[in-house]
N, C-alpha and C positions, 0 to 999 in steps of 0.2 A: 648510481642511477644516471642515465644519459642526461645531457644538457637540456633541462626542461625549459630554460629560457628561450629556446628556439622552437619549442613545440607549439603547434597551432592550438587555439583555444579549445576546439572540439576534442582534440586528443587529451588535453589537460582535464576537461570536463568528464569525458568517458572514463579515463583512468581513475580519477578521483571517485567517480560513482561506483566503479567496480570495487575499489579498495574499501570504500565505506560499507558497501553491501557485504563484502567478505568479512570485514571486522565485526559488523553487526551480527551476521549469521553465526560467527564463531562464538559470540557471547550469548546469542539467543538459544543455542542448542541446549544449554543448561536448563531452560524452562520449556523445552519441547516445541520451540517455535522456529520459523524461518521468516525471512523478510516478507514473502508472499502471505504467509499466515497472519502476520501482524496487520497487513493491509486489510485482509478479509475480516479479521476481528474488529478492526477499527470501523469498518463500514457497518458491520452488524451491531456494534455498540452504539453508534450514532443514529442508525436508521431503524433498528429493531429487526424482528424476524422477517425473512423473505425467502423466496424460492432460490434454489441453487442457481437456476438459469439467470435470475435477476441479479444475484450477487456477482456472477461472472460478467454480466453486462456492465454493471457499475464499476467493477474493478478493471474492466477492459481486458479480459482474458477469455480464451475459449472455454466452453463449458467443461470439456474434458480436463483441461488444466485445473479448473476450479475444483472438479471432482477429486483430483489427486490431493490438492491442498486441503480440502475438507476432510478427506479420509485421514490424513495425518493429524489434523486438529481434533477430529473425533476420537482417534486413538488415545490422544493425550487428555481427553475430557474437556477440551476447550469449547466445543460446539456439540449440539445435538441435531440430528436430522431425523425427521419423521415424514411419513407420507402426507402429502398435501390433501386435505379433505375435499378441496374444490377440484383438484385435478390429480387423480391417483397415479398419473405417470410422473409427477414431479415430487420433490421433497422440499419441506420447509426447514430452513436452517435457523438455529437460535444460538446465540452466545450463552455459555453457561457462567455460573458464578466463578468457577475456576478459570474460565476464559477471560473474564473481566479482570481478574487478579493478574493473570499472565500478561494481558495487554498493558496494564499499568506498569508492570515490571519492565516490559519491553520498551515502553515510552521512556522510562527512567534510563534504561541502557542507552537508548538513542541520544538522550540529553548529555550523557557522560562519555560518549564515544571518543571524543577528542578533548584533551586537556584544555581548559579555558573556554569551552563551549563554543568554539568557532562555528559549529554547524547551526547554532541558534542565531547567528548574526542577522539582523533585520535586512541589511544591505545584501548579503549573500542570498537569503531566502527570497527577497524581492526579485533579484536577477534570475534566480532559478525558476520562479513562477513565470516570469516573462518568457524565458526560453521554452518552458513546457507549454505555455499557452500558444505562443507563436508557432512552434513546430508541431504541436499536438492538434491544433484546429483542423488541418486538412485530414488527419487520420481519424479523429473522433468526431463523428457527425452528430451524435446525440448530445443534447444539452441537458445533463443531469446535475441536480443540485446535491452533491454528496460531499460532505466535508472531507478535505484531503485530496480531492481530485479536481483537475482543471475543468473549467466550464467555458465553452466557446462564447465569445462576446455576443454573437448574433442570437444566442438563446434568450437574451433579455434578463438572465439571472445575474445577481450581484455577488461577487466574491468578497467576503469580509476579510480584512487583513489578518485577523486573529485565527482564521481557519488554518488547520495544519495541512502540510503538503504531503503527498505520497507519490512515489514513482510507480510506474506501471509494474505490476507484479511479474516476476520472471517465470518463464515456463517451467513447469515441473517442480519448482522450488527446491530442487536438489534433495 
């Protein structure tokens, strides 16, 4: 590997993020999940059933991208989608019992991704939250209170330190 001592912080951060996501996805495939699917399941688990459009908004991806992620999750039995009784043009998405079980397994995979649990370091997590908040504020104008997603400070919402972090779901989720 090239001399990483000379790499700028941004390169280190983006390379580490890609490598973590690749390693995580390689392990998630055994339970029929991707990184983006775990994020969607996490929101559904914490927030309850919602429309596909609302889920896409909370996860901060395009509705079409969320549709592809949900199709994969539905194929594996992790979510169910039914027509919304209030708006026949939309679907309500619900995490299934199988989805909850897969989510718990995915969370365990994340905890054990690196030996020694370096990804769980409070210092690292705090620094990453700061980067996400500072760089995400101009991009994410809506202040939503969703565990695992950054909230702009001007929203007036308080982020509790024990809330889990999530990265922006990747397009198409491979």
